[in-house]
C-alpha positions as a Python dict, from the first residue, in 0.01 Angstrom:
ca = {
    (1, 'M'): (0, 0, 0),
    (2, 'T'): (98, 380, -128),
    (3, 'A'): (-16, 717, 48),
    (4, 'H'): (-184, 781, -334),
    (5, 'K'): (-386, 495, -317),
    (6, 'I'): (-659, 406, -21),
    (7, 'D'): (-891, 135, -29),
    (8, 'R'): (-1164, 289, 40),
    (9, 'T'): (-1344, 17, 142),
    (10, 'G'): (-1126, 53, 482),
    (11, 'A'): (-1175, 371, 521),
    (12, 'A'): (-1526, 388, 479),
    (13, 'Y'): (-1520, 138, 774),
    (14, 'A'): (-1326, 355, 1013),
    (15, 'A'): (-1528, 653, 874),
    (16, 'S'): (-1807, 441, 962),
    (17, 'A'): (-1652, 382, 1310),
    (18, 'Y'): (-1583, 816, 1388),
    (19, 'I'): (-1938, 894, 1262),
    (20, 'V'): (-2085, 628, 1550),
    (21, 'W'): (-1841, 710, 1844),
    (22, 'G'): (-1895, 1112, 1755),
    (23, 'I'): (-2282, 1045, 1771),
    (24, 'I'): (-2323, 816, 2020),
    (25, 'P'): (-2383, 1144, 2319),
    (26, 'I'): (-2720, 1125, 2125),
    (27, 'Y'): (-2746, 782, 2238),
    (28, 'W'): (-2610, 850, 2597),
    (29, 'K'): (-2884, 1141, 2628),
    (30, 'Q'): (-3140, 937, 2583),
    (31, 'I'): (-3113, 790, 2928),
    (32, 'S'): (-2923, 1039, 3142),
    (33, 'H'): (-3163, 1031, 3404),
    (34, 'V'): (-3035, 622, 3488),
    (35, 'S'): (-2711, 731, 3670),
    (36, 'A'): (-2316, 642, 3480),
    (37, 'V'): (-2296, 385, 3708),
    (38, 'E'): (-2553, 187, 3588),
    (39, 'I'): (-2541, 290, 3260),
    (40, 'V'): (-2146, 139, 3251),
    (41, 'A'): (-2288, -184, 3441),
    (42, 'H'): (-2544, -263, 3219),
    (43, 'R'): (-2300, -159, 2933),
    (44, 'I'): (-1966, -415, 3034),
    (45, 'V'): (-2271, -688, 3099),
    (46, 'W'): (-2462, -654, 2721),
    (47, 'T'): (-2123, -561, 2599),
    (48, 'L'): (-1961, -940, 2703),
    (49, 'A'): (-2260, -1117, 2603),
    (50, 'F'): (-2198, -929, 2255),
    (51, 'T'): (-1913, -1016, 2191),
    (52, 'L'): (-1929, -1370, 2304),
    (53, 'A'): (-2224, -1401, 2012),
    (54, 'I'): (-1914, -1230, 1815),
    (55, 'I'): (-1664, -1460, 1928),
    (56, 'L'): (-1877, -1830, 1911),
    (57, 'Y'): (-2028, -1765, 1559),
    (58, 'R'): (-1682, -1725, 1466),
    (59, 'N'): (-1582, -2007, 1584),
    (60, 'R'): (-1283, -1792, 1844),
    (61, 'L'): (-1323, -1991, 2107),
    (62, 'S'): (-968, -2089, 2140),
    (63, 'H'): (-806, -1742, 2107),
    (64, 'L'): (-1014, -1628, 2372),
    (65, 'W'): (-889, -1875, 2578),
    (66, 'A'): (-553, -1836, 2468),
    (67, 'A'): (-565, -1513, 2592),
    (68, 'L'): (-656, -1530, 2908),
    (69, 'A'): (-387, -1847, 2930),
    (70, 'R'): (-123, -1570, 2891),
    (71, 'P'): (-59, -1400, 3231),
    (72, 'R'): (129, -1123, 3104),
    (73, 'S'): (-204, -1057, 2908),
    (74, 'L'): (-445, -1118, 3128),
    (75, 'A'): (-264, -886, 3374),
    (76, 'A'): (-199, -589, 3088),
    (77, 'L'): (-599, -658, 3022),
    (78, 'T'): (-719, -657, 3354),
    (79, 'A'): (-533, -253, 3356),
    (80, 'S'): (-714, -148, 3041),
    (81, 'S'): (-1046, -252, 3131),
    (82, 'I'): (-1019, -13, 3490),
    (83, 'L'): (-882, 223, 3243),
    (84, 'I'): (-1190, 142, 2920),
    (85, 'A'): (-1453, 189, 3249),
    (86, 'V'): (-1347, 474, 3440),
    (87, 'N'): (-1323, 640, 3071),
    (88, 'W'): (-1694, 524, 2981),
    (89, 'G'): (-1804, 634, 3339),
    (90, 'V'): (-1646, 1001, 3335),
    (91, 'F'): (-1802, 1028, 2959),
    (92, 'I'): (-2113, 903, 3026),
    (93, 'W'): (-2182, 1189, 3333),
    (94, 'A'): (-1994, 1392, 3112),
    (95, 'V'): (-2261, 1350, 2822),
    (96, 'G'): (-2575, 1410, 3112),
    (97, 'A'): (-2453, 1678, 3277),
    (98, 'N'): (-2429, 1872, 2925),
    (99, 'R'): (-2030, 1891, 2898),
    (100, 'I'): (-1994, 1746, 2609),
    (101, 'I'): (-1777, 2043, 2406),
    (102, 'E'): (-1514, 1926, 2757),
    (103, 'T'): (-1571, 1539, 2595),
    (104, 'S'): (-1444, 1659, 2291),
    (105, 'L'): (-1112, 1871, 2389),
    (106, 'G'): (-1039, 1550, 2586),
    (107, 'Y'): (-1039, 1346, 2269),
    (108, 'Y'): (-884, 1599, 2056),
    (109, 'I'): (-629, 1615, 2321),
    (110, 'N'): (-566, 1237, 2353),
    (111, 'P'): (-357, 1203, 1984),
    (112, 'L'): (-63, 1409, 2177),
    (113, 'V'): (-124, 1193, 2535),
    (114, 'S'): (-70, 919, 2274),
    (115, 'F'): (286, 1138, 2129),
    (116, 'V'): (416, 1116, 2464),
    (117, 'L'): (366, 815, 2639),
    (118, 'G'): (522, 678, 2336),
    (119, 'V'): (828, 886, 2414),
    (120, 'L'): (750, 793, 2781),
    (121, 'V'): (668, 462, 2744),
    (122, 'L'): (814, 305, 2387),
    (123, 'K'): (1137, 529, 2403),
    (124, 'E'): (988, 745, 2052),
    (125, 'K'): (1132, 996, 1898),
    (126, 'L'): (909, 1302, 1834),
    (127, 'T'): (1011, 1515, 1543),
    (128, 'T'): (986, 1861, 1626),
    (129, 'L'): (640, 1970, 1464),
    (130, 'Q'): (569, 1690, 1714),
    (131, 'K'): (670, 1880, 2011),
    (132, 'V'): (538, 2249, 1898),
    (133, 'S'): (205, 2041, 1892),
    (134, 'I'): (274, 1894, 2225),
    (135, 'G'): (362, 2282, 2343),
    (136, 'L'): (51, 2429, 2185),
    (137, 'A'): (-171, 2172, 2356),
    (138, 'V'): (-18, 2239, 2651),
    (139, 'L'): (-86, 2588, 2638),
    (140, 'G'): (-473, 2537, 2523),
    (141, 'V'): (-562, 2336, 2855),
    (142, 'A'): (-352, 2631, 3089),
    (143, 'N'): (-563, 2919, 2877),
    (144, 'Q'): (-892, 2670, 3014),
    (145, 'T'): (-764, 2627, 3361),
    (146, 'I'): (-643, 2939, 3406),
    (147, 'T'): (-1003, 3129, 3214),
    (148, 'L'): (-1239, 2945, 3394),
    (149, 'G'): (-1064, 2921, 3705),
    (150, 'F'): (-1008, 2512, 3718),
    (151, 'L'): (-828, 2242, 3577),
    (152, 'P'): (-1048, 2091, 3301),
    (153, 'W'): (-1026, 1755, 3463),
    (154, 'V'): (-1313, 1608, 3256),
    (155, 'S'): (-1096, 1632, 2956),
    (156, 'L'): (-776, 1493, 3063),
    (157, 'V'): (-936, 1205, 3219),
    (158, 'L'): (-1079, 1145, 2898),
    (159, 'A'): (-756, 1184, 2764),
    (160, 'L'): (-486, 1038, 2978),
    (161, 'S'): (-765, 693, 2999),
    (162, 'F'): (-814, 652, 2687),
    (163, 'G'): (-449, 722, 2597),
    (164, 'V'): (-253, 494, 2840),
    (165, 'Y'): (-526, 239, 2730),
    (166, 'G'): (-409, 244, 2395),
    (167, 'L'): (-88, 222, 2473),
    (168, 'I'): (-176, -128, 2677),
    (169, 'R'): (-388, -228, 2369),
    (170, 'K'): (-115, -202, 2120),
    (171, 'M'): (145, -382, 2363),
    (172, 'V'): (-92, -687, 2387),
    (173, 'S'): (-107, -908, 2096),
    (174, 'V'): (-512, -978, 2113),
    (175, 'E'): (-769, -926, 1865),
    (176, 'S'): (-966, -605, 1924),
    (177, 'V'): (-1304, -869, 1999),
    (178, 'E'): (-1089, -1101, 2227),
    (179, 'G'): (-955, -834, 2417),
    (180, 'L'): (-1238, -653, 2469),
    (181, 'T'): (-1414, -961, 2628),
    (182, 'V'): (-1137, -1078, 2815),
    (183, 'E'): (-1183, -644, 2934),
    (184, 'T'): (-1558, -737, 3004),
    (185, 'M'): (-1501, -1043, 3182),
    (186, 'I'): (-1266, -948, 3441),
    (187, 'L'): (-1501, -637, 3480),
    (188, 'I'): (-1866, -836, 3520),
    (189, 'P'): (-1879, -978, 3856),
    (190, 'A'): (-1871, -563, 4037),
    (191, 'S'): (-2137, -523, 3780),
    (192, 'A'): (-2351, -804, 3811),
    (193, 'I'): (-2328, -784, 4148),
    (194, 'Y'): (-2382, -444, 4132),
    (195, 'L'): (-2722, -479, 3913),
    (196, 'V'): (-2792, -746, 4175),
    (197, 'Y'): (-2832, -490, 4425),
    (198, 'L'): (-3028, -254, 4235),
    (199, 'A'): (-3259, -488, 4139),
    (200, 'A'): (-3293, -658, 4506),
    (201, 'T'): (-3348, -284, 4661),
    (202, 'D'): (-3550, -179, 4413),
    (203, 'T'): (-3330, 65, 4327),
    (204, 'G'): (-3216, 89, 3944),
    (205, 'A'): (-3366, 233, 3642),
    (206, 'F'): (-3413, -110, 3446),
    (207, 'G'): (-3837, -154, 3422),
    (208, 'K'): (-3911, 137, 3574),
    (209, 'F'): (-3883, 364, 3308),
    (210, 'G'): (-4040, 220, 3031),
    (211, 'A'): (-3910, -44, 2790),
    (212, 'L'): (-3774, 153, 2497),
    (213, 'N'): (-3542, 325, 2859),
    (214, 'D'): (-3487, -94, 2918),
    (215, 'V'): (-3414, -86, 2576),
    (216, 'Y'): (-3117, 133, 2540),
    (217, 'L'): (-2976, -16, 2824),
    (218, 'L'): (-2935, -346, 2646),
    (219, 'L'): (-2844, -191, 2331),
    (220, 'A'): (-2535, -74, 2496),
    (221, 'G'): (-2339, -359, 2411),
    (222, 'P'): (-2392, -358, 2049),
    (223, 'V'): (-2402, 44, 2068),
    (224, 'T'): (-1989, -42, 2171),
    (225, 'A'): (-1891, -411, 2037),
    (226, 'V'): (-2016, -241, 1678),
    (227, 'P'): (-1781, 50, 1564),
    (228, 'L'): (-1473, -101, 1728),
    (229, 'L'): (-1525, -394, 1475),
    (230, 'L'): (-1584, -131, 1184),
    (231, 'F'): (-1255, 34, 1336),
    (232, 'A'): (-1082, -283, 1379),
    (233, 'A'): (-1175, -354, 1017),
    (234, 'G'): (-1089, -101, 865),
    (235, 'A'): (-753, -39, 1073),
    (236, 'R'): (-655, -302, 909),
    (237, 'R'): (-693, -170, 536),
    (238, 'I'): (-505, 204, 566),
    (239, 'P'): (-257, 377, 596),
    (240, 'L'): (-179, 509, 969),
    (241, 'F'): (-149, 888, 817),
    (242, 'M'): (-580, 836, 758),
    (243, 'I'): (-632, 728, 1091),
    (244, 'G'): (-464, 969, 1236),
    (245, 'F'): (-685, 1271, 1007),
    (246, 'L'): (-1027, 1015, 1053),
    (247, 'Q'): (-1000, 1017, 1379),
    (248, 'Y'): (-1101, 1411, 1453),
    (249, 'F'): (-1430, 1290, 1283),
    (250, 'A'): (-1526, 1191, 1655),
    (251, 'P'): (-1456, 1472, 1808),
    (252, 'S'): (-1595, 1705, 1564),
    (253, 'I'): (-1862, 1566, 1564),
    (254, 'S'): (-1938, 1568, 1964),
    (255, 'L'): (-1878, 1962, 1950),
    (256, 'M'): (-2152, 2035, 1691),
    (257, 'L'): (-2392, 1827, 1880),
    (258, 'A'): (-2279, 1998, 2149),
    (259, 'V'): (-2339, 2358, 2058),
    (260, 'F'): (-2626, 2321, 1841),
    (261, 'M'): (-2820, 2117, 1930),
    (262, 'Y'): (-2752, 2093, 2276),
    (263, 'G'): (-2655, 2446, 2351),
    (264, 'E'): (-2402, 2428, 2545),
    (265, 'T'): (-2236, 2757, 2550),
    (266, 'F'): (-1881, 2786, 2361),
    (267, 'T'): (-1674, 3088, 2552),
    (268, 'H'): (-1451, 3311, 2433),
    (269, 'A'): (-1198, 3101, 2645),
    (270, 'H'): (-1335, 2763, 2457),
    (271, 'A'): (-1229, 2956, 2150),
    (272, 'I'): (-872, 3017, 2233),
    (273, 'T'): (-830, 2703, 2365),
    (274, 'F'): (-939, 2506, 2106),
    (275, 'A'): (-795, 2707, 1853),
    (276, 'L'): (-451, 2598, 2044),
    (277, 'I'): (-533, 2256, 1978),
    (278, 'W'): (-642, 2227, 1682),
    (279, 'S'): (-304, 2422, 1547),
    (280, 'A'): (-146, 2139, 1729),
    (281, 'L'): (-327, 1866, 1579),
    (282, 'A'): (-235, 2068, 1214),
    (283, 'L'): (107, 2047, 1254),
    (284, 'V'): (74, 1695, 1329),
    (285, 'S'): (-78, 1587, 1053),
    (286, 'F'): (85, 1809, 793),
    (287, 'D'): (395, 1660, 951),
    (288, 'A'): (259, 1282, 918),
    (289, 'V'): (194, 1331, 545),
    (290, 'R'): (500, 1463, 528),
    (291, 'R'): (691, 1136, 623),
    (292, 'E'): (412, 904, 473),
    (293, 'R'): (541, 1091, 127),
    (294, 'Y'): (886, 1021, 166),
    (295, 'S'): (816, 671, 326),
    (296, 'A'): (645, 626, -69),
    (297, 'A'): (855, 776, -210),
}
């Protein structure tokens, strides 16, 4: 594959994944009356059910057992399961609390966090443009903190949790579906106990707010797994620099939803912060394209 010939099917799969991730706040808004912890518990239970069904359909149980049998992989996936649970919980809470703009900022920052993690953990070397882009991102966060008077913790937690999660998954040789299945298996005991407790004490949302509410909770599994499957199918077919471009679809769509659909206030401070972050991402994208063309040549 060259920089001039892109697999259109792969690009469509990856773009679809990021579009789904971009519009996902609409889904969680429909059940914003349910606590974020309960939604995450349902998400874990039904994601496990969905991914196990896929593994059985694809006859890949042996791959799942292999992942469970390797202590180092299991330890790494335990850490990644905690990180993804935190990421899911903060994101869902932020959507319900009308802080989608902050989630968007977090996922714009995420690629830059990945660069820093690559240097610290994988001993990768940053280019000059990447160093400048990280500096711009730091200025953006500093501006948001100073102007608004508080640290944008939602953005930082999302960026850091997903950045470290991505790093761990990069270092573990487990396919995406099997990895997600193991992660939800690790989280299932606490989730199941919590949902049983809610049912026993009649304090849960399931069965209380109508059939549609229950359907939303039940479909949390497919909603979680389907874009991941689309991304995995697309990522294998297209070059890394294109994934870098496409990943900005999700926070861009979420930002537009926050401002134009849900009426969140986009302040002057936000404008400066996002301008700095977007400038950083523009530099990173330019650098990626330049290196891709050089590699192709």
